[in-house]
N, C-alpha and C positions, 0 to 999 in steps of 0.2 A: 500618376507617378511614372516618370520616364525610366528606362533601364539604367540610365546613369545615376539616378538618385534612389533606385530600389535598394532595400537592404540586402546584403549578401546572405544567401541561405546558409544555415548552420548544418554542417554535415554530421554533427555528433548525434548518435542514436539511430542513424539509418542502418538498415540491414545491407549486406553485400549486394543484393539485387537492386535495391534503390540507389546505392552508391554507384553501381555500374551504369545506371541510366544517367546519373548526374555527370559522371566522368567520361562518358562515351565520346562527347565532342573533343575531349582532350587526349584520351587514349582508350580505344574501344576494347582493349583486351580485358576480360573479366578478372584475371588474376590481380590486376592493379587495384580493383575495388576491394578484393579480399585483403590485400596488403594494407590499404588504408584502414579498413575495418579493424584489423588486428592492432595496428598502431594506436588507434583511438581507444579501444575497449579492453583488449587483452594487456597491452603495455601501458596504457594511460599516458601516452605521449601526444600532446595536443598541438604542438608546433610542427607544421608541415616541413619546415627546414630540417627537422631531426629525423624525418622518415628516410633513412639513408639507403634503403633498397629501391627507392624510386629515383628516376632521373632528376637531376637538378632542375632542369627547365620545367618539368611537370610539377615539382614541388612549388616552384615560384608562381606558376599560373594558379595552382590550387589556392595558395595563400592570398592571391589577388582577387580571385572570384568567389571564394567561400569563406565562411567562418568555421572554427572548430572550438566550441565553447560548452562548458557544463556549468551547473550551479556553483556559486561561490558562497562561502560562509560570511554572513554579516555579523552575527553575534552567536555566542554559544554559552550554555550554562551547564555545569556539571553537578549532579546530585551526589549525596553522600554515598549511595550505593554504586557509584561509578557511571551511572547512566548519563549520557550527554544529549541535550536537546540543542539542535542547531537551527538558527533562522537562516534561510538560504535565499540569496538574490538569484533570480532566474534569468537566463539569457533572453527570454522573451518578454521580460518585464514582470514585476510583482514579486511577492515573496511567499514561501511556504516554510513549514517546519518539518524536520526529520529527526529521528531519535536513534541513537546507538546504545545498545544495552550489552554490557559484557556478561559472559557466562563462564562456568567452569570448563565445559567441553565444547562450547560454541558461542559465538556472539550473534546478536540479532539486530537488524536494522529495520526500523519502521519508516516506510516511505509514503509520501503524499502523491496524489494523482490529480488534484485540482487546486486552484487558488480559491479557498473558501469551499462551500458545499451548498448544493441546492435543496437538500432534503430535510434540514431543520429538525433533527431529532431533539427531543426536549431535554435530554440528559447530556448533550454534547455541546461544548463551547464552540467548536468549529462551525456548527450549524447556525450560530448566531451571526457569523460573518456575512452570510449570504454567499451567492455564487458569483465569482468574477470571471474565471476562464478555465478551460482545460489545459493541462500540461501536455507538452509534446513528449514523444517517446524518449528523446534525448534528455529532457528535463527530469523524467522519471528515473531512467537508468543512471543518469549523472549523479544522482543523490548518493548512490553506492560508492562511487569513486571519491566523491567529495567527503563523505563521512570517513572513509578509510584514511584519506590524507589528513583530515583534521583531528581525528581521534586516535589513530593507530590501531583501532579495532578492525575486525573483519578480515584479517590477513590469513587466518586459518579457516576452520569450518564456520560457515556463515549461513544463518537463516534470514530470509527476507519476508516481511509481512507488509502487504499493501493495506495498512490500517491507519494511515496518517490522515492528513487533511483531504477531504473530498471522497466521492463515491467512485471506486474504480470501474464498476460496470456501467457507469454513466459516461465513461470516457474510453470505451473499448477500442476505438479507432487508434488511440495512442497506446493503451495498455497492452494490447495484443502484440504489436511489434516490440514494445519494451520487454515483454516477457521473452520474446524470441531472442533478443540481444542478450538478455541476462543468462539464458541457458545455452547459448551458442558456444561451441567449443573454442572458437576463436574470439569470442566476446568475453563475458565474465565467467562462463563455464560453471554456473551454479546449477546443481541438480534440481530438476523440477520439484522433487519431493521436499525440498528445503524452501520452497516459495509458497506463501499462503496469500490468497486474494480474499479480502473481506468485503462483504456487501450488506446493505440494509435489507436486501431481499428483493432483487429485480428478476423475476422469473425468465424474461426474455434474455437478459444479460447472462444469467447462469447457463442457459442453453447454448448461447453463442460461445461462451468461454469453453464449455465442454467440447463443442464442435470444432473450434478454430484454434484454441490455445494448447500449449504443452500441458502435460499431466500434472499441473500444480494442485495444491490443496485448496479447498473452498471452506470459508468460514462465513456463516450467515448470522448477522446480528438480529437474533430473533426477539430478544427481550421478554416476550411472553408468547405462549401458545394459545392465548385467548384473544380473539379478534378485537374485542372492545378495548382491552388493555393496550394492545399494539397500536391501534389507531390513535389512542390518547397520547402515546409517547412518540410515535413515529408516523408523521403525516403520509409517508409513502405507502403505509399499510392500507390506507383507504382505497388505493387503486389496485392492490394485489391481495386478494383474499388468501387465507391460509391454505385452502385446498389447492389453489394454483401454485403457491409457493412450495408446498409439500411435494407436488408432482415434479417440479423442476429440480428440487434437491435430491429426490430419490433417483431421478434419471441421471443426475451428475455422478452419483456414486456407483452407478451401474458400469459394467464393462471393465472392471478391474481398476478403476480409479480409487484414490484414497478415500476413506470414509469421511464424509462432510462433518463439520463441527458446527454446532449451534452455540452461539455466544449469547450469554444472558448477563447483563449488568444488573446485579441485585440491588433493588431500591427498597428501602425500609417502608413497609406498609403499602407497597405498590404492587410488587410482583414476587414477594417472598413468602406468601402464605402457603400452607400445605396444599390447598386446592390448586393454586397456580403451579406448584411444582409437580403435582400429579398430572396436570394437563401437559406440562413440558415433557414428562416422561413418556406419555402416550405419543406425543408428536415425534419425539426422538426415535421411538421404536418404529413408528409409521414410516419414517424417512431413512431409517438405517444410519442414524447419525449418533455421534458422541456429543457430550455437552461440556462446555467450558463456562463455569460460573466466574464472573468478573467482579472484583471489588469496585464499587463506585468511588470515584475520587472527587471529594467535595470541591466545588468551585463557587466563589461568591457570585450571586445572581441566579443560581439554579436552585429551584425549590425542592431539592431531594436530599436525603440522608442515606449513608451507607447502611446496608443490612447488617445487623449485629452478628457477631461471630457464631452465637448459638443457632441463629437461623441459617447461616451458611452451612454449618455442620448438619442441621436438620435436612436441608435440601440435598446434601450429598447422600444422606442415609436413605431418603425417599427414592432418589434416582438409582442408587446402587441396588436397593431392594426390588426395583422394577426391572433390573437387568440392564441398566443403561450405564455405559462407561462415562464417568464424570470426573472432572478435575476443577481446581480453583486456580485462577490466575491472580496471583498476589501483585499488589501495586509496585511498580518500579518507577523511580524518578519523580515521585510526587513532589519533593521539596524543590525541584527545578521546574515544576509545572510541565513535566514531560510524560505524565501518565495518561492512560486511556481517557479520552474525553476532554483533556485539558489543552489540546493544541489549538491555540488562537493567539492573536496578537493583542495582549493586554498591557495597559500602562503600568509602569512601576516594576516590571519584571525583566529588565534588561532588554526591552523591546520585544519580548516574546512571552508566550504562554501563560 
């Protein structure tokens, strides 16, 4: 491909240092890159012609040589509880889903990090799509601006969870700079404590996130503290024994970071027995973690049923009695197929979920 036919690089999502390198042939002064960064992310102005503190000629050249694009909404569905699931067209091609959830004192956006997922957890519809590609840092952070524009949510206090389509720690080369943009004071300015990165449990990725990322929160989709149960439900568990995972989780929580969370989707007659929950309590104490029990959201084609309410309450009693902090995440957006585990492109649901 010749330079004349090469696609223009998308500047959206690049940190000031990376922008400075791209803009150096046009204007080597670093403050220009900081100005461009603030226009794109702090002010959400994507047309270089409107970057009025830059010289006109520089704006014209940037518009000619580069693109400034973020995801666009293809379709959206709103649940009865106000949750919105949006299907997003990506600048780099393909689609993902992202979810906006209103709250009393804050809103929450659930972001995707990959088109599809390579890990194939048995209880998650996204895993059935297979893996197509990683998202860029701009495609990750751009979901925030796109959801704000499309829903009107997220203008006040905003929590972000990287729990959408894909495995964030499988795409750390893009997720780490995306987190840096999200917390940057001239970017989105979101406090790290309000960002949670969820993982199926990749020990190396957990260590790298702790070493290179801002002090965000960590959530590990444990599902079970029994190796055999985990392997049956999560193929990735066959490569990462619980002992190795426990050490990575414990290390992440050291040094003043937020206490990690163990996420457990409760499946009837699979991982909701007293024996399973007692093992979970021991693992939580061992890793210094709290536990978030998650209601399973039934999806046609998955051979699981939600754990009954009495078993959820029993699990809470066992965990509390063992001295473990535990909560229940109630389903949000289920009637719009926007709940946990439901993010996939299925026919007959407005092109989504």
